[in-house]
N, C-alpha and C positions, 0 to 999 in steps of 0.2 A: 518436601519444602518452600513455603512460598513464595514468588516470582515476581518480580518487578518488571514490569511490561508498556513500553511506547510504544504508542499508536499514534499514527498522523492522521489527521484527513480521519479521525472516530464519529463524527455527528451524525452519521448516516451510513448506510449501505453496507458495502463488506466490512471499512472502518468500524463501522457501531455492531454489527455480528460477531466483527471477531472480541470487539471489546465485551461482550455478554459470554460468549463461547470461552473465554478464558478469565472472566471472573473470577470464580469457586477457588479462596482461599488466596487469591495475588494482589496484588498492589498493581492497579492500573491506573494507568497517567493517559489521561485523552486531549488530544491537539485539537483545538478547531481552529479556524480564521474569524467567519460571520457568524457561520449559525452555533452561536451560542445557545438558544432553547432548547435546538436539538439534542447539542452535546449536555445540558443539563437533564435532558430525560433520560439520555446513554446513563448518566453517571447514579440517575438514581437505579435504573436496572442492574447495573455493577454492583452497589449496595445490598440490593433487596436480592443478588445470588452470592452474596456472599462474600467480595471483594472490597478494597478500598479505593475508590475511586479520585481521582485528584486532577482539576482541569486546567488548561494551559492554553492562552492563547498567542497564535503569532499567524504572521502571514508571511509563506514559505517562500513565495513570488517576487519577495523583498530581496535587496543582498543579504539584512543584516538578520533579516529572519529567521533560520538554521543557530545561530550561535545566540539570540535574544530566547529562544527556545532551550537553548542547553543551557544559559545562566536561570532559568526557572526551572529547571532539572537541577541545578545543582543547589537551589533553596532547601528542596525537597527530600533528596536522595543522595547518597553518597556510589550507588552502583544502579547495574541496570543490566537484567538477565536477558530482556530480549526486548528487538526496538523492530515495529513492522514499518517498513515503509511505505503505507499504503494515499497519502496526498496525491490529488494529480488530476485530471482530467480531460475533456477534447474542448481545447479555448474556441476555434470556429470551427466547422468544415467547410474545405473547400479543397477543388481539385488541384493538380498541379501548377497548372498552366494561371490557376489566380493566388497560386502561393504568394504571400509577403514577406518581406524580411519581420517586420514586427509582430507578426503573430507567431512564426516561426521561433523568433526568438521568446514569448511568452512561452511559448508551447513547451520549448526546452526547460525552462526556465520552470515550470510548474513540475514538471514530470521527471525532468532530469537531474537539474542542477541541484533542486531543492532535495534530491533521494540524496545526491552524491554528500551535499552539506551537511543534511541531519545527521549521515555516518559518520562524516569527519569530526562530528560536534561533539557525535556522544562517545567518542572511541576513548576516552577516560575513565567515565563510568563503566563501557562493554567493561572492560579490560578490567576491574573490579571486581566482574560480576561472577555470577554461578553458571559453568557452562554458558557461556555468552554467544548469542546469535541474531544475527541481522535479517531480517526475511522482508524481500523487495516485492512489491506487486507490481508485475507487468501487463500484460496482453494478448490474447489470442493473434489481437491486429500485428503486432508484429512476426507473429509467426507466416502469417497469411499477405498481410498487405494490405491496405486499405484504400481506394481510389479517392474518397471523398475523405478521407483521414489520413494522409500520407505524412501528417506532419508529428502527429501524437504517436502513430506507428512509430517510425522511426525513432522517438524520443522515449519509446517503449523500449524500443530496440537498445538501444545505449545504456537502460537500466538492466538491458542483459548481460550486456557485455558487462557493466561494471560489479557486476553479480558475481562473475567467473573471475574477474581483476581482484576486486576486493578478498574473495575465499580463499587464493593464494596466495596473498598480503601478507592477509592478519590470522592464518591457519601456522601453529596448530589452537591458539588459543581462542579464537572469535569463528564460530560456523557463517555463514554469510551463503542463503539460498534464495530462490525466486518463484513466485507461483504466478502462472500468467493464465487469466481469468478467461471463459468466453464470452459468453453475452448471458449475461446475470442481470436477472431484474431490479433495478435501484434508480435510486433520483438522479443517476448520473445521465442516462437515457433523455428523461424528462427536457431539456432541452438542446442533448447534441442531436438526438434519433427521434424521425418522424415516424408516426404508426405504420406506414407504408413500410421503413426501412426494418424499422422492430421486426417486424413481421416476417420481410426478406431473410434477416439473420435465423430468425427461429427454423424457417424452412431451409436454411444452409446445414442445420446443426444435425448430426444422423440421430440422433434420441425426439428430435422432433419436440423439444420443451424450451425453456429459455433457463440458464439457473437462478439460484438462491443464494443469496448470502452468507446464509448457514454453511452452506456447501464448500465455499470457500474458508470460512474462517473453520471448518473443523482440518482444512488442508494445514492450514497454518497452526493446529494443535499438533499434528502430527508432526511434522517439521521441528515442531518446539522440543515434541520429545523423543525422537530421533537422532540419537548423539551418531552416529556415523555418517551423516549426510551433509556434504558439503561442495557448495559449487554447482546446486544443480536445480533447475529449474522443472518445476510440478504443471502439467497441465490441467483444468480443471473446466472443460470445453463442453461436453458432451458432446467429443467428437469432431469437431466443426476440424481438427487440428491432427494427425494420426502421425506417427511417428515409432 
């Protein structure tokens, strides 16, 4: 049966790959903030793959961003089966000695608060969905720590903790899981990671390669189709973190 899927940050990278992976036969709501052209290209790909795309714009770093996104969703659908909280990023690389309040607040707002509030505002639609689930994107950085992105890693750690709390709170009706990608070749790194740092990350990965967005998207599909998993975090990192 066709699923109704909302993906935040769907214009590039993991979000776009997830949209393409989940497109066939499904209705895919594609959230973007400023990348309208890229989001439009993803919508075309979704349609070509046999899905029904809808574009939604909202700035999730703003206080009312998640609420505005929910208002748009309520105009388009009366239920939601899968929410993929993918929007996020590194605001600024800095050491702990350099960390400033504004960067800390902006980082947590973008990565953690947006995930919390999008989930909160989508609950009525999720409760009306079929086998509803929330999948949050965290990061291997919250497993290993990151000397130059400590606030980013910390904000993703908050999302990981939120995942388990929400899973218990919303069970048995709504499942909540997370995926922690390792180093993935996406536009995410274009501004935040130098070529030298990228090579260091690759060298620190036992498989000696970086991941592709499609490999994370495959993990989203796995969780979507697995009905006996909740409160889990799936690591997709080439062995950078093992447990």
